[in-house]
MISETI-28125 format. One record per residue (C-alpha): residue in one letter; x, y, z; residue number from 1. Coordinates in Angstrom, 1 decimal. Each point is the difference from the previous one (the first is absolute). Layout:
<aa:A, px:X, py:Y, pz:Z, i:NUM>
...
//
This chain:
<aa:M, px:3.9, py:38.0, pz:30.3, i:1>
<aa:A, px:-1.5, py:3.5, pz:0.4, i:2>
<aa:N, px:2.6, py:0.9, pz:2.7, i:3>
<aa:V, px:3.0, py:-1.3, pz:-2.0, i:4>
<aa:P, px:1.8, py:2.6, pz:-2.1, i:5>
<aa:F, px:-0.7, py:-0.5, pz:-3.7, i:6>
<aa:S, px:3.6, py:-0.7, pz:-0.9, i:7>
<aa:I, px:0.3, py:-2.8, pz:2.6, i:8>
<aa:A, px:-3.3, py:-1.5, pz:-1.1, i:9>
<aa:L, px:1.2, py:0.0, pz:-3.6, i:10>
<aa:W, px:3.3, py:-1.6, pz:1.0, i:11>
<aa:L, px:-1.8, py:-2.7, pz:1.9, i:12>
<aa:I, px:-2.3, py:-0.7, pz:-2.9, i:13>
<aa:T, px:2.9, py:-0.2, pz:-2.4, i:14>
<aa:F, px:2.0, py:-2.3, pz:2.4, i:15>
<aa:L, px:-2.9, py:-2.3, pz:0.4, i:16>
<aa:A, px:-0.7, py:-0.2, pz:-3.7, i:17>
<aa:C, px:3.6, py:-0.7, pz:-0.7, i:18>
<aa:F, px:0.2, py:-2.6, pz:2.7, i:19>
<aa:T, px:-3.2, py:-1.7, pz:-1.1, i:20>
<aa:S, px:1.2, py:0.0, pz:-3.7, i:21>
<aa:S, px:3.4, py:-1.4, pz:1.0, i:22>
<aa:W, px:-1.5, py:-2.7, pz:2.2, i:23>
<aa:A, px:-2.5, py:-1.0, pz:-2.7, i:24>
<aa:G, px:2.8, py:-0.2, pz:-2.5, i:25>
<aa:Q, px:2.1, py:-2.1, pz:2.3, i:26>
<aa:F, px:-3.0, py:-2.3, pz:0.7, i:27>
<aa:K, px:-0.6, py:-0.5, pz:-3.8, i:28>
<aa:D, px:3.7, py:-0.5, pz:-0.6, i:29>
<aa:S, px:0.3, py:-2.6, pz:2.8, i:30>
<aa:R, px:-2.7, py:-2.2, pz:-1.5, i:31>
<aa:N, px:1.1, py:-3.5, pz:-1.1, i:32>
<aa:N, px:-3.2, py:-1.1, pz:-1.8, i:33>
<aa:I, px:-2.3, py:0.9, pz:-2.8, i:34>
<aa:T, px:-3.8, py:-0.3, pz:0.1, i:35>
<aa:F, px:-2.5, py:-0.1, pz:-2.9, i:36>
<aa:L, px:-3.7, py:-0.8, pz:-0.5, i:37>
<aa:V, px:-1.6, py:-2.3, pz:-2.5, i:38>
<aa:L, px:-3.6, py:-0.1, pz:-1.3, i:39>
<aa:A, px:-1.8, py:-1.3, pz:-3.0, i:40>
<aa:D, px:-3.6, py:0.0, pz:-1.4, i:41>
<aa:W, px:-0.6, py:3.4, pz:1.6, i:42>
<aa:G, px:-1.8, py:1.7, pz:-2.9, i:43>
<aa:G, px:-3.2, py:1.3, pz:1.5, i:44>
<aa:I, px:-3.3, py:-0.2, pz:-1.8, i:45>
<aa:P, px:-1.1, py:1.5, pz:-3.4, i:46>
<aa:I, px:-2.8, py:2.2, pz:1.5, i:47>
<aa:W, px:-0.1, py:2.7, pz:2.7, i:48>
<aa:P, px:1.7, py:0.1, pz:2.5, i:49>
<aa:Y, px:2.6, py:-1.9, pz:-2.1, i:50>
<aa:F, px:1.4, py:-1.8, pz:3.0, i:51>
<aa:S, px:-1.3, py:-3.0, pz:2.0, i:52>
<aa:P, px:-0.3, py:-0.1, pz:3.8, i:53>
<aa:F, px:2.9, py:-2.6, pz:-0.1, i:54>
<aa:E, px:2.3, py:2.3, pz:-2.0, i:55>
<aa:Y, px:-0.8, py:2.9, pz:2.3, i:56>
<aa:A, px:0.7, py:-2.1, pz:3.2, i:57>
<aa:V, px:3.2, py:-1.3, pz:-1.5, i:58>
<aa:A, px:1.2, py:3.4, pz:-1.0, i:59>
<aa:R, px:-0.5, py:1.4, pz:3.5, i:60>
<aa:Q, px:1.9, py:-2.8, pz:1.6, i:61>
<aa:M, px:2.8, py:0.2, pz:-2.7, i:62>
<aa:G, px:0.4, py:3.7, pz:0.9, i:63>
<aa:K, px:0.3, py:-0.8, pz:3.7, i:64>
<aa:V, px:2.5, py:-2.9, pz:-0.6, i:65>
<aa:A, px:2.0, py:2.0, pz:-2.5, i:66>
<aa:S, px:0.3, py:2.8, pz:2.6, i:67>
<aa:R, px:0.9, py:-2.2, pz:2.9, i:68>
<aa:H, px:2.6, py:-2.0, pz:-1.9, i:69>
<aa:N, px:1.3, py:2.7, pz:-2.3, i:70>
<aa:A, px:-0.9, py:-1.9, pz:-3.2, i:71>
<aa:E, px:2.1, py:1.0, pz:-2.9, i:72>
<aa:F, px:-2.1, py:-1.2, pz:-2.9, i:73>
<aa:V, px:-3.0, py:-2.1, pz:-1.0, i:74>
<aa:L, px:-0.4, py:-2.8, pz:-2.5, i:75>
<aa:A, px:-3.4, py:0.1, pz:-1.8, i:76>
<aa:L, px:-0.5, py:-3.4, pz:-1.8, i:77>
<aa:G, px:-2.8, py:0.6, pz:-2.4, i:78>
<aa:D, px:-3.7, py:0.4, pz:-0.5, i:79>
<aa:N, px:0.6, py:3.6, pz:0.9, i:80>
<aa:F, px:-3.4, py:1.2, pz:-1.4, i:81>
<aa:Y, px:-3.1, py:-2.1, pz:-0.2, i:82>
<aa:E, px:-1.7, py:-1.0, pz:-2.2, i:83>
<aa:Q, px:1.5, py:1.2, pz:-3.3, i:84>
<aa:G, px:3.2, py:1.7, pz:1.0, i:85>
<aa:V, px:0.3, py:3.6, pz:-1.2, i:86>
<aa:T, px:-0.7, py:1.7, pz:-3.3, i:87>
<aa:S, px:2.8, py:2.7, pz:-0.1, i:88>
<aa:V, px:2.5, py:1.7, pz:2.2, i:89>
<aa:D, px:-2.7, py:2.5, pz:0.9, i:90>
<aa:D, px:-2.5, py:-2.6, pz:1.2, i:91>
<aa:P, px:-1.5, py:1.2, pz:3.3, i:92>
<aa:R, px:0.5, py:-3.4, pz:1.4, i:93>
<aa:F, px:3.6, py:0.8, pz:0.8, i:94>
<aa:R, px:-1.3, py:2.7, pz:2.3, i:95>
<aa:E, px:-3.1, py:-1.7, pz:1.4, i:96>
<aa:T, px:1.4, py:-3.5, pz:0.5, i:97>
<aa:Y, px:3.6, py:0.8, pz:0.7, i:98>
<aa:E, px:1.0, py:3.5, pz:1.0, i:99>
<aa:R, px:-3.0, py:0.8, pz:2.2, i:100>
<aa:V, px:0.0, py:-3.4, pz:1.7, i:101>
<aa:F, px:3.7, py:-0.5, pz:0.7, i:102>
<aa:H, px:0.5, py:3.6, pz:0.9, i:103>
<aa:M, px:1.8, py:-0.3, pz:3.3, i:104>
<aa:P, px:3.4, py:1.7, pz:0.3, i:105>
<aa:S, px:1.7, py:-3.3, pz:0.9, i:106>
<aa:L, px:-1.2, py:-1.4, pz:-3.4, i:107>
<aa:Q, px:1.6, py:2.8, pz:-2.0, i:108>
<aa:V, px:2.8, py:-2.4, pz:-0.8, i:109>
<aa:P, px:0.9, py:-1.8, pz:-3.3, i:110>
<aa:W, px:-2.7, py:-2.4, pz:-1.1, i:111>
<aa:Y, px:1.5, py:-2.7, pz:-2.4, i:112>
<aa:V, px:-2.8, py:-1.2, pz:-2.1, i:113>
<aa:V, px:-0.8, py:-2.8, pz:-2.4, i:114>
<aa:G, px:-3.2, py:-0.8, pz:-1.9, i:115>
<aa:G, px:-2.6, py:-2.7, pz:0.6, i:116>
<aa:N, px:-2.6, py:-1.4, pz:-2.3, i:117>
<aa:H, px:-2.5, py:2.7, pz:0.8, i:118>
<aa:D, px:2.6, py:2.6, pz:-0.9, i:119>
<aa:H, px:0.6, py:-1.6, pz:-3.4, i:120>
<aa:Y, px:-3.7, py:0.2, pz:-0.7, i:121>
<aa:G, px:0.5, py:3.7, pz:-0.2, i:122>
<aa:N, px:2.9, py:2.2, pz:-1.2, i:123>
<aa:I, px:3.0, py:-1.4, pz:1.8, i:124>
<aa:S, px:2.2, py:2.5, pz:-1.8, i:125>
<aa:A, px:-1.8, py:2.8, pz:1.8, i:126>
<aa:Q, px:1.0, py:-1.5, pz:3.4, i:127>
<aa:V, px:3.6, py:-0.1, pz:-1.2, i:128>
<aa:A, px:-0.3, py:3.7, pz:-1.1, i:129>
<aa:Y, px:-1.5, py:1.0, pz:3.3, i:130>
<aa:S, px:3.6, py:-0.4, pz:1.4, i:131>
<aa:K, px:0.6, py:3.5, pz:-1.6, i:132>
<aa:V, px:-3.0, py:1.5, pz:1.8, i:133>
<aa:S, px:0.4, py:-1.4, pz:3.5, i:134>
<aa:S, px:3.4, py:0.2, pz:1.7, i:135>
<aa:R, px:-0.7, py:-3.1, pz:2.1, i:136>
<aa:W, px:-1.5, py:-2.2, pz:-2.8, i:137>
<aa:K, px:3.0, py:-2.0, pz:-1.3, i:138>
<aa:F, px:-1.2, py:-2.1, pz:-3.0, i:139>
<aa:P, px:2.8, py:0.6, pz:-2.6, i:140>
<aa:D, px:-0.9, py:-3.0, pz:-2.1, i:141>
<aa:L, px:-2.1, py:-3.1, pz:0.1, i:142>
<aa:Y, px:2.8, py:-1.8, pz:1.8, i:143>
<aa:H, px:2.9, py:1.6, pz:2.0, i:144>
<aa:S, px:2.5, py:-0.7, pz:2.8, i:145>
<aa:H, px:1.4, py:1.9, pz:2.9, i:146>
<aa:V, px:2.7, py:-0.4, pz:2.6, i:147>
<aa:F, px:-0.2, py:1.4, pz:3.5, i:148>
<aa:D, px:2.8, py:0.4, pz:2.6, i:149>
<aa:I, px:-0.6, py:-1.1, pz:3.5, i:150>
<aa:P, px:1.4, py:3.0, pz:2.0, i:151>
<aa:N, px:3.4, py:-0.4, pz:1.7, i:152>
<aa:T, px:0.3, py:-3.7, pz:-0.9, i:153>
<aa:G, px:1.4, py:-0.2, pz:-3.5, i:154>
<aa:K, px:-2.9, py:-2.4, pz:-0.7, i:155>
<aa:K, px:-2.5, py:0.3, pz:-2.9, i:156>
<aa:V, px:-3.6, py:-0.9, pz:-0.8, i:157>
<aa:A, px:-0.7, py:-0.5, pz:-3.7, i:158>
<aa:V, px:-3.5, py:0.0, pz:-1.4, i:159>
<aa:I, px:-1.0, py:-1.1, pz:-3.5, i:160>
<aa:L, px:-3.5, py:0.9, pz:-1.1, i:161>
<aa:V, px:-1.4, py:-2.1, pz:-2.9, i:162>
<aa:D, px:-3.2, py:0.4, pz:-2.1, i:163>
<aa:T, px:-1.6, py:-3.4, pz:0.3, i:164>
<aa:V, px:-2.8, py:1.0, pz:-2.5, i:165>
<aa:V, px:2.6, py:0.4, pz:-2.7, i:166>
<aa:L, px:1.6, py:-3.4, pz:1.0, i:167>
<aa:C, px:-3.2, py:-2.0, pz:0.5, i:168>
<aa:G, px:-2.9, py:1.7, pz:-1.8, i:169>
<aa:L, px:-3.0, py:2.0, pz:1.0, i:170>
<aa:T, px:-2.7, py:-1.6, pz:2.2, i:171>
<aa:D, px:-3.4, py:0.8, pz:1.3, i:172>
<aa:D, px:-1.2, py:-0.5, pz:3.5, i:173>
<aa:K, px:-1.3, py:-3.5, pz:-0.6, i:174>
<aa:T, px:3.1, py:-1.4, pz:-1.7, i:175>
<aa:T, px:2.2, py:-2.2, pz:2.1, i:176>
<aa:G, px:3.8, py:0.2, pz:-0.1, i:177>
<aa:S, px:0.2, py:-3.3, pz:-1.8, i:178>
<aa:N, px:-2.3, py:1.2, pz:-2.8, i:179>
<aa:L, px:1.8, py:3.3, pz:-0.9, i:180>
<aa:P, px:0.2, py:0.3, pz:-3.8, i:181>
<aa:G, px:3.7, py:0.7, pz:-0.2, i:182>
<aa:P, px:1.7, py:3.3, pz:-1.1, i:183>
<aa:V, px:-1.7, py:2.2, pz:-2.6, i:184>
<aa:S, px:3.4, py:0.7, pz:-1.5, i:185>
<aa:H, px:2.5, py:-2.9, pz:0.2, i:186>
<aa:S, px:2.8, py:2.3, pz:-1.0, i:187>
<aa:A, px:-0.8, py:2.5, pz:2.8, i:188>
<aa:A, px:-0.2, py:-2.8, pz:2.5, i:189>
<aa:E, px:3.3, py:-1.5, pz:-1.1, i:190>
<aa:E, px:1.6, py:3.5, pz:0.1, i:191>
<aa:Q, px:-1.1, py:0.3, pz:3.7, i:192>
<aa:W, px:1.2, py:-3.5, pz:0.8, i:193>
<aa:E, px:3.4, py:0.8, pz:-1.4, i:194>
<aa:W, px:0.0, py:3.3, pz:2.0, i:195>
<aa:L, px:-1.0, py:-1.8, pz:3.2, i:196>
<aa:E, px:2.8, py:-2.5, pz:-0.2, i:197>
<aa:K, px:2.5, py:2.8, pz:-0.7, i:198>
<aa:Q, px:-1.2, py:1.8, pz:3.1, i:199>
<aa:L, px:0.2, py:-3.1, pz:2.1, i:200>
<aa:E, px:3.6, py:-0.4, pz:-1.1, i:201>
<aa:L, px:0.8, py:3.7, pz:0.5, i:202>
<aa:L, px:-1.4, py:0.1, pz:3.5, i:203>
<aa:S, px:1.2, py:-3.4, pz:1.0, i:204>
<aa:T, px:2.2, py:1.4, pz:2.8, i:205>
<aa:A, px:-2.9, py:1.8, pz:1.8, i:206>
<aa:D, px:-0.5, py:-1.1, pz:3.6, i:207>
<aa:Y, px:-3.7, py:-0.2, pz:-0.5, i:208>
<aa:L, px:-1.4, py:-0.5, pz:-3.5, i:209>
<aa:I, px:-3.8, py:0.5, pz:-0.6, i:210>
<aa:V, px:-2.0, py:-0.6, pz:-3.1, i:211>
<aa:A, px:-3.5, py:1.3, pz:-0.1, i:212>
<aa:G, px:-2.9, py:0.1, pz:-2.4, i:213>
<aa:H, px:-3.8, py:-0.1, pz:-0.2, i:214>
<aa:Y, px:-0.8, py:-3.7, pz:-0.6, i:215>
<aa:P, px:1.1, py:-2.4, pz:2.7, i:216>
<aa:V, px:2.2, py:-3.0, pz:-0.6, i:217>
<aa:W, px:-1.8, py:-2.0, pz:2.8, i:218>
<aa:S, px:-3.4, py:0.8, pz:1.4, i:219>
<aa:I, px:-2.8, py:-2.2, pz:1.5, i:220>
<aa:A, px:-2.7, py:2.6, pz:-0.6, i:221>
<aa:E, px:-2.4, py:0.8, pz:-2.8, i:222>
<aa:H, px:2.5, py:0.4, pz:-2.9, i:223>
<aa:G, px:2.4, py:-2.5, pz:1.4, i:224>
<aa:P, px:3.6, py:-0.5, pz:-1.2, i:225>
<aa:T, px:1.1, py:1.5, pz:-3.3, i:226>
<aa:A, px:1.1, py:-2.9, pz:-2.3, i:227>
<aa:H, px:2.2, py:2.1, pz:-2.2, i:228>
<aa:L, px:1.9, py:1.4, pz:3.0, i:229>
<aa:V, px:0.3, py:-3.5, pz:1.7, i:230>
<aa:S, px:1.5, py:-1.4, pz:-3.2, i:231>
<aa:R, px:2.3, py:2.9, pz:-0.9, i:232>
<aa:L, px:0.5, py:2.5, pz:2.8, i:233>
<aa:L, px:0.3, py:-2.4, pz:2.9, i:234>
<aa:P, px:3.1, py:-1.7, pz:-1.4, i:235>
<aa:L, px:1.6, py:3.5, pz:-0.4, i:236>
<aa:L, px:-0.8, py:0.9, pz:3.6, i:237>
<aa:E, px:1.6, py:-3.3, pz:1.1, i:238>
<aa:K, px:3.0, py:0.4, pz:-2.3, i:239>
<aa:Y, px:0.9, py:3.5, pz:1.3, i:240>
<aa:N, px:-0.8, py:-0.7, pz:3.6, i:241>
<aa:V, px:-2.7, py:2.7, pz:0.2, i:242>
<aa:T, px:-1.1, py:0.9, pz:3.5, i:243>
<aa:A, px:-3.7, py:0.4, pz:-0.7, i:244>
<aa:Y, px:-2.6, py:0.5, pz:-2.7, i:245>
<aa:L, px:-2.8, py:2.5, pz:0.9, i:246>
<aa:S, px:-3.3, py:0.2, pz:-1.9, i:247>
<aa:G, px:-3.7, py:0.8, pz:0.1, i:248>
<aa:H, px:-2.9, py:-1.0, pz:-2.2, i:249>
<aa:D, px:-1.7, py:-2.2, pz:2.5, i:250>
<aa:H, px:-1.6, py:2.2, pz:2.6, i:251>
<aa:N, px:1.4, py:-1.2, pz:3.3, i:252>
<aa:L, px:3.3, py:-0.4, pz:1.8, i:253>
<aa:Q, px:2.0, py:-3.2, pz:-0.4, i:254>
<aa:H, px:3.4, py:-1.4, pz:0.8, i:255>
<aa:I, px:1.0, py:-3.1, pz:-1.9, i:256>
<aa:K, px:3.3, py:-1.9, pz:0.0, i:257>
<aa:Q, px:0.8, py:-3.1, pz:-1.8, i:258>
<aa:G, px:1.6, py:-2.7, pz:2.1, i:259>
<aa:N, px:3.1, py:-0.3, pz:-2.1, i:260>
<aa:S, px:0.4, py:3.7, pz:-0.8, i:261>
<aa:S, px:1.7, py:3.0, pz:1.6, i:262>
<aa:V, px:-2.3, py:2.5, pz:-1.8, i:263>
<aa:E, px:-2.9, py:1.5, pz:2.0, i:264>
<aa:Y, px:-3.2, py:0.8, pz:-1.9, i:265>
<aa:F, px:-2.3, py:2.7, pz:1.3, i:266>
<aa:V, px:-3.5, py:1.1, pz:-1.3, i:267>
<aa:I, px:-0.8, py:3.5, pz:1.2, i:268>
<aa:G, px:-3.2, py:0.7, pz:-2.0, i:269>
<aa:S, px:-2.6, py:1.2, pz:2.5, i:270>
<aa:A, px:0.4, py:3.8, pz:0.0, i:271>
<aa:D, px:-3.4, py:0.6, pz:-1.7, i:272>
<aa:V, px:-2.2, py:-3.0, pz:0.8, i:273>
<aa:V, px:0.4, py:-3.4, pz:1.8, i:274>
<aa:D, px:-0.9, py:-3.2, pz:-1.7, i:275>
<aa:P, px:-0.4, py:-3.1, pz:2.3, i:276>
<aa:S, px:0.3, py:-2.5, pz:-2.9, i:277>
<aa:R, px:2.2, py:-3.0, pz:0.5, i:278>
<aa:K, px:-0.9, py:-1.5, pz:-3.3, i:279>
<aa:H, px:3.5, py:-1.4, pz:-0.7, i:280>
<aa:A, px:0.8, py:-1.2, pz:3.5, i:281>
<aa:D, px:0.7, py:-3.5, pz:-1.3, i:282>
<aa:I, px:2.5, py:1.2, pz:-2.6, i:283>
<aa:I, px:3.0, py:0.0, pz:2.4, i:284>
<aa:P, px:0.9, py:-2.2, pz:3.0, i:285>
<aa:P, px:-1.6, py:1.4, pz:3.2, i:286>
<aa:S, px:3.5, py:0.4, pz:1.5, i:287>
<aa:W, px:0.9, py:2.6, pz:-2.6, i:288>
<aa:L, px:-2.6, py:2.5, pz:1.2, i:289>
<aa:K, px:1.5, py:1.8, pz:3.0, i:290>
<aa:F, px:-2.6, py:2.7, pz:0.4, i:291>
<aa:M, px:-3.2, py:1.4, pz:-1.5, i:292>
<aa:D, px:-2.2, py:2.9, pz:1.0, i:293>
<aa:D, px:-3.3, py:-0.1, pz:-2.0, i:294>
<aa:N, px:-2.2, py:1.5, pz:2.7, i:295>
<aa:I, px:-2.2, py:2.8, pz:-1.3, i:296>
<aa:A, px:-0.2, py:1.5, pz:3.4, i:297>
<aa:S, px:3.7, py:0.8, pz:-0.2, i:298>
<aa:L, px:-0.9, py:2.9, pz:-2.3, i:299>
<aa:G, px:2.8, py:-1.0, pz:-2.4, i:300>
<aa:G, px:3.7, py:0.1, pz:0.5, i:301>
<aa:F, px:3.5, py:0.8, pz:-1.2, i:302>
<aa:A, px:3.6, py:-0.9, pz:1.0, i:303>
<aa:R, px:2.8, py:1.7, pz:1.7, i:304>
<aa:V, px:3.6, py:-1.1, pz:-0.8, i:305>
<aa:T, px:3.0, py:1.0, pz:2.1, i:306>
<aa:A, px:3.4, py:-1.1, pz:-1.1, i:307>
<aa:S, px:3.2, py:0.2, pz:2.1, i:308>
<aa:S, px:3.4, py:-1.6, pz:-0.3, i:309>
<aa:E, px:-1.2, py:-3.0, pz:2.1, i:310>
<aa:S, px:-3.4, py:-0.7, pz:-1.6, i:311>
<aa:M, px:-3.0, py:1.2, pz:-2.0, i:312>
<aa:K, px:-3.4, py:-0.2, pz:1.8, i:313>
<aa:L, px:-3.3, py:0.1, pz:-1.9, i:314>
<aa:T, px:-3.1, py:0.7, pz:2.1, i:315>
<aa:F, px:-3.6, py:-0.2, pz:-1.2, i:316>
<aa:I, px:-2.1, py:2.9, pz:1.4, i:317>
<aa:T, px:-3.8, py:0.4, pz:-0.2, i:318>
<aa:G, px:-2.1, py:3.0, pz:-0.8, i:319>
<aa:L, px:-1.8, py:-0.5, pz:3.3, i:320>
<aa:M, px:1.9, py:1.8, pz:2.7, i:321>
<aa:G, px:3.3, py:-0.8, pz:-1.7, i:322>
<aa:K, px:0.2, py:-3.4, pz:1.6, i:323>
<aa:E, px:3.1, py:-2.0, pz:-0.7, i:324>
<aa:V, px:-1.2, py:-3.4, pz:-0.8, i:325>
<aa:Y, px:3.1, py:-1.9, pz:-1.2, i:326>
<aa:S, px:3.7, py:0.5, pz:-0.4, i:327>
<aa:V, px:2.8, py:-2.0, pz:-1.6, i:328>
<aa:E, px:3.7, py:0.6, pz:0.1, i:329>
<aa:M, px:2.3, py:-0.6, pz:-2.9, i:330>
<aa:Y, px:3.8, py:0.1, pz:0.0, i:331>
<aa:P, px:2.7, py:1.4, pz:-2.3, i:332>
<aa:R, px:0.4, py:-2.3, pz:-3.0, i:333>
<aa:A, px:3.1, py:-1.8, pz:-1.0, i:334>
<aa:K, px:1.4, py:2.3, pz:-2.6, i:335>
<aa:Q, px:0.7, py:-1.3, pz:-3.5, i:336>
<aa:S, px:3.0, py:1.3, pz:-1.9, i:337>
<aa:K, px:-0.7, py:1.8, pz:-3.2, i:338>
<aa:P, px:0.5, py:-2.0, pz:-3.1, i:339>
//
C-alpha cells in the first residue's frame, strides 16, 4: 500500500467498504428465516461470582450460536436471579449475573423476559422497571406478547409470554406442580386468563404460535406437571392450535408430546444447574417423552429455534462445546379465522 498513491488507496478502501456493506445488506435482505434462542432458570448464584459454571458455559455457547445463526432475540423464561430475585432496579445482580455474563456482541439483541418463582420472591416490579435501564431487557409487564415477521416470506411467529406464578401461585423448591397453592390473587389470575384468551384469538392467524412461561405444563422431573396449567392452560393450547409451549422450572431439557395432541411441550430449564431427577416419570405414558437431557456433564443447555415458511426447528444445545443433542421440526399451523 505504501507505493499506491493516497487518493487511489482511499478510493479502494471506500469501494471495498461500500461493496461489503452492500453485500451484507443483500445477504440480510435475502434471508427467509428467523432464529431466536430460549433459556430458563439461568439466574446465577447469590454469592460471588454471582454466576454458576453452568451459566457461564451456556452464555459462551449462546454467544457463539447467536453469532453463527444471526439470532434476532432471546426468550428468558424465569428464575432470572437466584435465590431471592432482585431488591431494586439498582441491584448489582443485573450487572453481575446478566450484563457481565451475557456480554457477547451477538447477544446484544432484545431479551423478552418473564418472571419465575425465585423472581417473585424478590421485587418483580424492579425487573419490569429494568426495561428502562437496559435497551435489550424487554420486560414491559408481567405478561406480554410479540409478533415477528419471517423475512421475505409474509409468514409470522407469534409469542405469548405468561406469568405462571400469577396464574398458579408461588412455590418453593420442594413443592411439586400438583401441590401449588393456587393464585395469591384470584382477580389478578382471572385478569391474565382473560388477557391470554384474547391474545390467542388476536394472534390466531399466525403461522407459528408459541406460548411460554416458567412453570411447565408437562414434566417428568422434580417438580413434575403443573396441575393448574394442565386443567386450564392445556385446553386453551388445544383450542387455539398452539404450536408449542416453552417453559423452565425443572432443571433439564425435555420434549413431551401427548399422543392425541398437536401441541409440543418443551422444558428448557438447565441454564444454571442440571438436575437428574426423574421423580415424575410415571405421571405420563412413556411414549409421550420424546427426549430428555438430564446429564450434569452437559454443563447445562438452551434451545435454538429457527422458523421459515416451511417449518420451525427447535434444537437443544449443551453448554459443553455447544453440542446439538436433539432437534424437532414443527410445521405451519392450520390457521383459524378470527371470531
